[in-house]
DRENKOL-896452 format. One line per field, with one value per residue (C-alpha): x, y, z; residue in three letters. Coordinates in steps of 0.05 Angstrom, whole numbers, plus 32768, in hexadecimal, padded with zeros to 4 digits. Layout:
! residues N
xx = c(X, ...) .
yy = c(Y, ...) .
zz = c(Z, ...) .
r = c(ALA, ...) .
//
This chain:
! residues 345
xx = c(7FFE, 801E, 7FEA, 7FE6, 7FDD, 7FAE, 7F84, 7F4F, 7F24, 7EF9, 7EEC, 7EBD, 7EA8, 7E6E, 7E57, 7E12, 7DC5, 7DBD, 7E03, 7DE5, 7DBA, 7DFD, 7E24, 7DF1, 7DF2, 7E3C, 7E44, 7E09, 7E13, 7E5F, 7E4C, 7E89, 7E98, 7E72, 7E37, 7E2D, 7E2D, 7E01, 7DCD, 7DCC, 7DEE, 7E23, 7E70, 7E9D, 7ED5, 7EF7, 7EF0, 7EFB, 7F39, 7F61, 7FA9, 7FCB, 7FFF, 8032, 8051, 8085, 8075, 806E, 8038, 802B, 7FF0, 7FFD, 7FD1, 7FBB, 7F85, 7F44, 7F62, 7F43, 7F81, 7F69, 7F24, 7F44, 7F6D, 7F39, 7F12, 7F4A, 7F37, 7EED, 7EEC, 7EC7, 7E98, 7EA0, 7E67, 7E7E, 7EBD, 7EE2, 7F19, 7F42, 7F71, 7F9E, 7F6D, 7F2F, 7EF5, 7EEF, 7EAA, 7E90, 7EA7, 7E82, 7E88, 7EB0, 7EE1, 7EED, 7EFD, 7F2D, 7F4F, 7F52, 7F73, 7FA3, 7FB2, 7FAE, 7FD2, 7FC0, 7FE6, 7FC8, 7FE5, 7FCD, 7FDC, 7FA6, 7FD1, 7FB4, 7FCF, 7FC7, 7FE6, 8034, 8053, 8056, 800C, 7FFB, 8020, 8000, 7FB8, 7FA3, 7FBD, 7F95, 7F55, 7F5D, 7F6C, 7FB5, 7FD4, 7FF7, 8042, 8039, 8020, 8055, 808A, 806F, 8068, 80AF, 80C7, 80A1, 80BC, 8101, 80F1, 80E4, 8121, 80F9, 8114, 811A, 80E0, 80AD, 8094, 8091, 804D, 803F, 8046, 808D, 80A0, 80B1, 807E, 80AB, 80B2, 8063, 8061, 808D, 8064, 8026, 8051, 8068, 801A, 8009, 8040, 8032, 7FFB, 802D, 7FFF, 800C, 7FF2, 8001, 7FD8, 7FFC, 7FD2, 8002, 8026, 8060, 8043, 8039, 8084, 80BF, 80E5, 8125, 80FC, 80CF, 810B, 8128, 80E5, 80DD, 8120, 8113, 80D1, 80E7, 8120, 80EE, 80BA, 80F1, 810A, 80C5, 80AA, 806C, 803C, 802D, 7FFA, 8018, 7FF0, 8015, 8009, 8053, 8071, 80BA, 80A1, 8082, 80C3, 80EC, 80C8, 809C, 80AA, 806F, 8042, 7FFB, 7FE9, 7FA2, 7F7C, 7F32, 7F26, 7F4A, 7F8B, 7FB2, 7FF0, 800D, 8057, 809D, 80BC, 80E8, 80AB, 8086, 80BE, 80D7, 8092, 805B, 8017, 7FFD, 8007, 7FF0, 8024, 805B, 804C, 8057, 8097, 80B9, 80DC, 80F3, 8140, 814C, 8196, 818A, 8146, 8153, 817F, 81AC, 817C, 8143, 8170, 81A0, 81A3, 81B6, 81FD, 81F9, 81E3, 822E, 8256, 829B, 82CA, 82B7, 82FF, 830B, 82C1, 82AC, 827B, 8242, 820E, 81C7, 81AD, 81DE, 81B9, 81C7, 81F3, 8223, 821F, 8233, 826E, 8286, 8270, 8299, 82DA, 82D1, 82B6, 829E, 8256, 8250, 824B, 820F, 8216, 81EA, 820F, 824E, 8231, 822F, 81E5, 81E3, 8204, 81F3, 8208, 8212, 81D2, 81A9, 81C4, 81AC, 816A, 8166, 8175, 813B, 810E, 80CA, 80D6, 80C6, 8103) .
yy = c(8001, 8042, 8070, 8085, 804E, 807A, 80B4, 80DF, 8110, 8146, 811B, 8139, 8117, 8139, 8117, 811F, 8105, 813B, 8133, 8129, 816B, 8190, 8176, 8194, 81D7, 81D7, 81CA, 81F8, 8233, 822D, 8223, 8228, 81F4, 821E, 822E, 81E3, 81D5, 820D, 81FC, 81B3, 819E, 8179, 8177, 8181, 814E, 8151, 8186, 817A, 8151, 813F, 8120, 80E3, 80B8, 8094, 804E, 8048, 808F, 809F, 80D8, 80F6, 8117, 8149, 8174, 817F, 815C, 8169, 8178, 813D, 8114, 80D2, 80DB, 80E6, 80AB, 807C, 808A, 8063, 8020, 8035, 8032, 8073, 8082, 80C5, 80F3, 8108, 80FC, 80C3, 8094, 8065, 802E, 8012, 802F, 8013, 803C, 8024, 8043, 8016, 7FD4, 7F9E, 7F89, 7F4A, 7F72, 7FA4, 7F6F, 7F50, 7F94, 7FA4, 7F5C, 7F5A, 7FA2, 7FCC, 7FC6, 7FF7, 8008, 802F, 8058, 8021, 7FDE, 7FB4, 7F75, 7F37, 7F31, 7EE4, 7ED9, 7ED4, 7F0A, 7ED6, 7EC6, 7F13, 7F1F, 7EE0, 7EF1, 7F13, 7ED8, 7EA5, 7ECA, 7EC1, 7E75, 7E72, 7E34, 7E38, 7E26, 7E5A, 7E93, 7E86, 7E8B, 7ECB, 7EE4, 7ED4, 7EF5, 7F34, 7F36, 7F34, 7F6F, 7F98, 7F7A, 7F4D, 7F0A, 7EE5, 7F01, 7ED8, 7EAF, 7EEB, 7F08, 7F50, 7F62, 7F4B, 7F81, 7FCB, 7FFA, 8007, 7FBB, 7FB5, 7FE8, 7FC4, 7F84, 7FAE, 7FC3, 7F7B, 7F68, 7F9A, 7F7C, 7F37, 7F38, 7F5B, 7F97, 7FCB, 8002, 8015, 803F, 805B, 8083, 80A4, 8063, 8080, 80BC, 8097, 8082, 80A2, 80D6, 80AD, 8069, 8092, 80B0, 8066, 804D, 8082, 8075, 8029, 8033, 8060, 8030, 7FF3, 8016, 8029, 7FDF, 7FC1, 7FFD, 8000, 803B, 805E, 8093, 80A9, 80D1, 80FC, 813D, 8147, 8170, 8159, 8111, 8120, 8143, 810B, 80D1, 80F2, 80F7, 8129, 8146, 815E, 8190, 818E, 81C3, 81C3, 8189, 81AE, 819B, 81DE, 81CA, 8192, 818A, 816B, 817F, 81AF, 81D2, 81D7, 81F3, 8224, 8239, 8235, 823E, 826A, 8284, 823E, 8218, 824E, 824C, 81FE, 8204, 823B, 820B, 81D8, 81D5, 81E1, 81CC, 8181, 8192, 81CB, 81BF, 81E8, 81E9, 820E, 824A, 8252, 828E, 8290, 8292, 82D5, 82F4, 82F6, 8327, 8316, 82DB, 8296, 8278, 8255, 8250, 820C, 81E5, 81BA, 818D, 81A7, 8175, 818D, 81A4, 81E5, 81C3, 81AE, 81F3, 8217, 81EA, 8204, 824B, 825A, 824C, 8282, 82C3, 82AC, 828E, 8243, 822A, 81F6, 81C2, 8190, 8157, 817D, 81B9, 81FC, 8212, 8246, 8261, 826A, 82AB, 82B3, 82DF, 82A8, 8275, 829C, 82A1, 8257, 824B, 8274, 8252, 8269, 82B2, 82E8, 8311) .
zz = c(8001, 7FEC, 800D, 8054, 8089, 80B2, 8096, 80B4, 8090, 80B3, 80ED, 8124, 8165, 818A, 81CE, 81E3, 81D6, 819E, 817D, 8136, 813C, 8157, 811F, 80EC, 810E, 8113, 80C9, 80B2, 80E5, 80FA, 8144, 8173, 81A9, 81E2, 81B4, 81AA, 81F4, 8201, 81CE, 81CB, 820C, 81E2, 81E8, 81AF, 81B9, 8173, 813F, 80F4, 80FF, 80C1, 80BB, 8096, 80B7, 8089, 8090, 80C8, 80E2, 812B, 812B, 816F, 8182, 81BD, 81E8, 8230, 8254, 8234, 81EF, 81C8, 81B9, 81DC, 81BF, 817A, 817B, 818E, 814F, 8129, 8143, 814C, 819A, 818D, 8150, 812F, 812B, 80E3, 80BA, 809D, 80B9, 808A, 80A3, 806D, 8037, 805A, 8074, 80BD, 80C0, 8087, 80A1, 80C4, 810D, 80FA, 80D0, 8104, 8137, 8104, 80FB, 8143, 8152, 8115, 80FE, 8139, 817C, 81B6, 81F3, 822A, 8264, 8298, 8277, 829D, 8298, 82B6, 82FE, 82FD, 82BD, 82B0, 8283, 8248, 8251, 8251, 8215, 81F2, 820B, 81CB, 81A5, 81CF, 81C5, 817B, 818B, 8173, 818D, 81CE, 81B4, 817B, 81A7, 81DD, 81A7, 8190, 81D8, 81E5, 81A5, 81B4, 81FA, 81DF, 81B6, 81F3, 821A, 824B, 8238, 827B, 829C, 8272, 82B1, 82E0, 82F7, 82E9, 8333, 8330, 82FB, 8301, 82E0, 82A4, 829D, 829F, 8269, 823E, 8248, 822D, 81EF, 81E5, 81EE, 81B3, 8184, 818F, 8156, 8127, 811C, 80E5, 8113, 815D, 8186, 81C2, 81F5, 8225, 8233, 825C, 827F, 82C4, 82C3, 82E6, 82BA, 82AC, 82A2, 826D, 8247, 8243, 822C, 81FA, 81D9, 81DA, 81BC, 8185, 8175, 8173, 8147, 8113, 8116, 810D, 80E1, 8107, 80F7, 813A, 8155, 8198, 81C6, 81F9, 8224, 8228, 81EC, 81FF, 81F5, 81B5, 819B, 81B2, 818D, 815A, 810D, 810B, 8146, 8142, 817C, 8194, 81BD, 81C8, 819B, 8163, 8140, 8146, 8120, 80FC, 80EF, 80FC, 8142, 8121, 80FD, 813F, 8164, 8130, 8113, 8146, 8127, 8161, 81A8, 81C5, 81A5, 81AE, 81F8, 81F5, 81CF, 81F8, 822A, 81F1, 81E9, 819B, 819D, 8187, 8161, 8130, 80F2, 80C8, 808B, 80B8, 80C9, 8092, 8062, 8018, 8006, 7FE9, 802B, 803D, 8016, 8030, 8024, 803F, 803A, 8078, 8092, 80B1, 808F, 80A7, 8087, 8083, 80B3, 80E9, 812A, 8152, 8182, 814A, 812D, 816C, 8171, 812E, 8135, 8175, 814B, 811B, 810B, 80C9, 80BA, 80B7, 8070, 8069, 8035, 8014, 7FEF, 7FF5, 7FD4, 7FF8, 7FFD, 8036, 8071, 80BC, 80DD, 812A, 812C, 8108, 8137, 8170, 8154, 8148, 8190, 81A3, 816F, 815E, 8174, 8147, 812E) .
r = c(MET, ASP, GLY, PRO, VAL, VAL, LYS, LEU, GLU, ASN, VAL, TRP, LYS, ILE, PHE, GLY, GLU, ARG, SER, ASP, ASP, ALA, MET, LYS, ALA, VAL, LEU, ASN, GLU, GLY, LEU, THR, LYS, PRO, GLN, VAL, LEU, GLU, ARG, PHE, GLY, CYS, VAL, VAL, GLY, VAL, GLN, ASP, ALA, SER, PHE, GLU, VAL, SER, ARG, GLY, GLU, ILE, PHE, CYS, ILE, MET, GLY, LEU, SER, GLY, SER, GLY, LYS, SER, THR, LEU, VAL, ARG, HIS, VAL, ASN, ARG, LEU, ILE, GLU, PRO, THR, ALA, GLY, LYS, ILE, GLU, ILE, LEU, GLY, GLN, ASP, VAL, SER, ALA, ILE, SER, ALA, ASN, GLU, LEU, ARG, ARG, ILE, ARG, ALA, GLN, GLN, ILE, GLY, MET, VAL, PHE, GLN, HIS, MET, ALA, LEU, LEU, PRO, HIS, ARG, SER, VAL, ARG, ASP, ASN, VAL, ALA, TYR, PRO, LEU, GLU, ILE, ARG, LYS, VAL, PRO, LYS, SER, LYS, ARG, TRP, ALA, ILE, SER, ASP, HIS, ALA, LEU, GLY, LEU, VAL, ASP, LEU, THR, GLY, TYR, GLU, ASP, ARG, LEU, PRO, ARG, GLU, LEU, SER, GLY, GLY, MET, GLN, GLN, ARG, VAL, GLY, ILE, ALA, ARG, ALA, LEU, ALA, SER, ASP, PRO, GLU, ILE, LEU, LEU, MET, ASP, GLU, PRO, PHE, SER, ALA, LEU, ASP, PRO, LEU, ILE, ARG, LEU, GLN, LEU, GLN, ASP, GLN, PHE, LYS, ALA, LEU, VAL, ALA, GLN, LEU, LYS, LYS, THR, THR, LEU, PHE, ILE, THR, HIS, ASP, LEU, ASP, GLU, ALA, ILE, ARG, ILE, GLY, HIS, ARG, ILE, ALA, ILE, MET, LYS, ASP, GLY, VAL, ILE, VAL, GLN, VAL, GLY, THR, PRO, GLU, ASP, ILE, VAL, MET, ASN, PRO, ALA, ASP, ASP, TYR, VAL, ARG, GLU, PHE, VAL, GLN, GLY, ILE, SER, LYS, LEU, LYS, LEU, VAL, LYS, ALA, HIS, SER, ILE, MET, GLU, PRO, MET, GLU, SER, HIS, SER, GLY, SER, LEU, ASP, GLY, ALA, PRO, ARG, ALA, ASP, GLU, GLY, ALA, ASP, LEU, ASP, GLN, LEU, ILE, ASP, LEU, ALA, VAL, THR, THR, ASP, LEU, PRO, VAL, VAL, ILE, THR, GLN, ASN, ASN, THR, ASP, ILE, GLY, ILE, VAL, THR, LYS, PRO, ARG, LEU, LEU, ARG, GLY, ILE, GLN, GLY, GLY, LYS, ASP, GLU) .
//
């Protein structure tokens, strides 16, 4: 399949007994979220959300509590039905499929990991991971082999016979990830899976998860309220507020070009040193009138930290290259602006 793995088009979710009437009024009259609540007693959870996720991409949906991020991701496997809009999984409209087909997709093509894993306390780690396969009546020897392989992927080999209570919180979370991987799904839905963990364990799991997804080429929707986490693991980020997707972009796009004051406030405390690349802040070669003989050179993908190391050794700009061809320069003023990131010049 060449198209997007996940595609949402103009998805709305309105909660309440008069949701259909409210939806018509929104489309015909342009009612706002407060007006919908006042007139119909309904709550708008998601407003006109559209995005696509490519194969192997980690797409982070970030927002504060109540922003609609978890509501939105639950539409992908139809745990929540949309009030309006279209959702496609692997080119298939999930709103139009039968209950049996939906169960098959949930079991075979989508794995979901929650913040609280709900591991079965009386079952071993191996049996917890193999449980979805047991429901599908996979023979015991095969499901145990798959379970052991999945546990190896998350570095839990040797813990197969332990009970969940014998594991740390981070290890239990890895059991949950292994359980989601056991059916070899195309898509992973991750709903704040690391938010309850200690900071150091959380960072370790973020790195392990990102490496694992890259190795297995899993398409992932990752929900988080933490922009640092989204930037650390996401290829692209969607920022939500009050059910609306405010901005979609790469971590670098979000930090360097915030769409509004809401996003700008979020990115103020983010370190740009490893995030912003030379191609984002460089100026044309002709903007420097003097000689560039002896100027240091850096690839267009060099980050701010690398550029600073070069800039402190000279009074000349850093020349930026692409395939060994000079394409621009980074002066010290531009470098400082890049460190500030997203601030109007």
